[in-house]
ROBAFI-49923 format. One record per residue (C-alpha): residue in three letters; residue number from 1; x, y, z. Coordinates in nm, 3 decimals, always signed. Example, Ala and Ser with C-alpha at 12.3 -4.5 7.8 and 13.67 -1.06 7.14 Angstrom:
% residues 2
["ALA"; 1; [+1.230; -0.450; +0.780]] ["SER"; 2; [+1.367; -0.106; +0.714]] 
% end
This chain:
% residues 92
["UNK"; 1; [-2.450; -0.998; -1.533]] ["UNK"; 2; [-2.281; -1.280; -1.710]] ["UNK"; 3; [-2.315; -1.311; -2.085]] ["UNK"; 4; [-2.686; -1.229; -2.071]] ["UNK"; 5; [-2.650; -0.853; -1.980]] ["UNK"; 6; [-2.771; -0.599; -2.223]] ["UNK"; 7; [-2.537; -0.431; -2.461]] ["UNK"; 8; [-2.604; -0.079; -2.328]] ["UNK"; 9; [-2.529; -0.186; -1.971]] ["UNK"; 10; [-2.208; -0.350; -2.082]] ["UNK"; 11; [-2.087; -0.046; -2.274]] ["UNK"; 12; [-2.168; +0.192; -1.986]] ["UNK"; 13; [-1.990; -0.012; -1.719]] ["UNK"; 14; [-1.630; +0.037; -1.613]] ["UNK"; 15; [-1.595; -0.336; -1.523]] ["UNK"; 16; [-1.801; -0.622; -1.658]] ["UNK"; 17; [-1.802; -0.972; -1.521]] ["UNK"; 18; [-1.851; -1.209; -1.800]] ["UNK"; 19; [-1.882; -1.494; -1.543]] ["UNK"; 20; [-2.177; -1.553; -1.314]] ["UNK"; 21; [-1.960; -1.594; -1.011]] ["UNK"; 22; [-1.952; -1.284; -0.791]] ["UNK"; 23; [-1.636; -1.418; -0.624]] ["UNK"; 24; [-1.433; -1.275; -0.912]] ["UNK"; 25; [-1.491; -0.925; -0.769]] ["UNK"; 26; [-1.246; -0.980; -0.492]] ["UNK"; 27; [-0.991; -1.109; -0.735]] ["UNK"; 28; [-1.037; -0.795; -0.949]] ["UNK"; 29; [-0.993; -0.570; -0.655]] ["UNK"; 30; [-0.677; -0.747; -0.516]] ["UNK"; 31; [-0.525; -0.763; -0.866]] ["UNK"; 32; [-0.591; -0.397; -0.929]] ["UNK"; 33; [-0.417; -0.295; -0.604]] ["UNK"; 34; [-0.123; -0.517; -0.704]] ["UNK"; 35; [-0.103; -0.368; -1.050]] ["UNK"; 36; [-0.102; -0.013; -0.903]] ["UNK"; 37; [+0.168; -0.106; -0.652]] ["UNK"; 38; [+0.396; -0.242; -0.923]] ["UNK"; 39; [+0.332; +0.034; -1.158]] ["UNK"; 40; [+0.425; +0.290; -0.883]] ["UNK"; 41; [+0.739; +0.090; -0.804]] ["UNK"; 42; [+0.838; +0.105; -1.173]] ["UNK"; 43; [+0.775; +0.474; -1.202]] ["UNK"; 44; [+0.949; +0.575; -0.888]] ["UNK"; 45; [+1.243; +0.345; -0.942]] ["UNK"; 46; [+1.296; +0.468; -1.293]] ["UNK"; 47; [+1.282; +0.840; -1.194]] ["UNK"; 48; [+1.526; +0.783; -0.901]] ["UNK"; 49; [+1.779; +0.602; -1.120]] ["UNK"; 50; [+1.751; +0.848; -1.402]] ["UNK"; 51; [+1.789; +1.149; -1.165]] ["UNK"; 52; [+2.091; +0.983; -1.001]] ["UNK"; 53; [+2.260; +0.933; -1.341]] ["UNK"; 54; [+2.174; +1.288; -1.440]] ["UNK"; 55; [+2.341; +1.417; -1.116]] ["UNK"; 56; [+2.644; +1.187; -1.163]] ["UNK"; 57; [+2.669; +1.312; -1.520]] ["UNK"; 58; [+2.659; +1.670; -1.411]] ["UNK"; 59; [+2.934; +1.611; -1.169]] ["UNK"; 60; [+3.139; +1.443; -1.435]] ["UNK"; 61; [+3.139; +1.096; -1.281]] ["UNK"; 62; [+2.899; +0.936; -1.537]] ["UNK"; 63; [+2.978; +0.932; -1.900]] ["UNK"; 64; [+2.735; +0.872; -2.202]] ["UNK"; 65; [+2.780; +0.502; -2.189]] ["UNK"; 66; [+2.667; +0.496; -1.824]] ["UNK"; 67; [+2.362; +0.690; -1.901]] ["UNK"; 68; [+2.274; +0.462; -2.199]] ["UNK"; 69; [+2.320; +0.159; -1.974]] ["UNK"; 70; [+2.108; +0.329; -1.701]] ["UNK"; 71; [+1.831; +0.404; -1.948]] ["UNK"; 72; [+1.813; +0.060; -2.103]] ["UNK"; 73; [+1.878; -0.109; -1.769]] ["UNK"; 74; [+1.597; +0.076; -1.612]] ["UNK"; 75; [+1.370; -0.042; -1.895]] ["UNK"; 76; [+1.464; -0.396; -1.850]] ["UNK"; 77; [+1.431; -0.380; -1.470]] ["UNK"; 78; [+1.071; -0.235; -1.512]] ["UNK"; 79; [+0.988; -0.503; -1.758]] ["UNK"; 80; [+1.117; -0.784; -1.513]] ["UNK"; 81; [+0.931; -0.621; -1.225]] ["UNK"; 82; [+0.615; -0.615; -1.429]] ["UNK"; 83; [+0.642; -0.986; -1.513]] ["UNK"; 84; [+0.546; -1.052; -1.141]] ["UNK"; 85; [+0.196; -0.960; -1.255]] ["UNK"; 86; [+0.178; -1.287; -1.459]] ["UNK"; 87; [+0.117; -1.477; -1.134]] ["UNK"; 88; [-0.221; -1.305; -1.091]] ["UNK"; 89; [-0.343; -1.475; -1.422]] ["UNK"; 90; [-0.265; -1.824; -1.291]] ["UNK"; 91; [-0.427; -1.756; -0.955]] ["UNK"; 92; [-0.793; -1.872; -0.939]] 
% end
């Protein structure tokens, strides 16, 4: 549609290409698959580490500091893992 599309069509669409090159569709599809893959990695990884820390805490092996480190560590790992998506923006 480019920049000449009607406003109603642009608001009703889920995805709007603001460029007149249809080759951007394949880039959008591949990047969305990669985004979902990394988001799932972050979710499952965080859940596994938090459940493991919870089990270790219930057994008396993990203390409060280990739980805090696991929580903030998981957040940092998820942010660093998500930074791999910055490569998609540079790819043309």
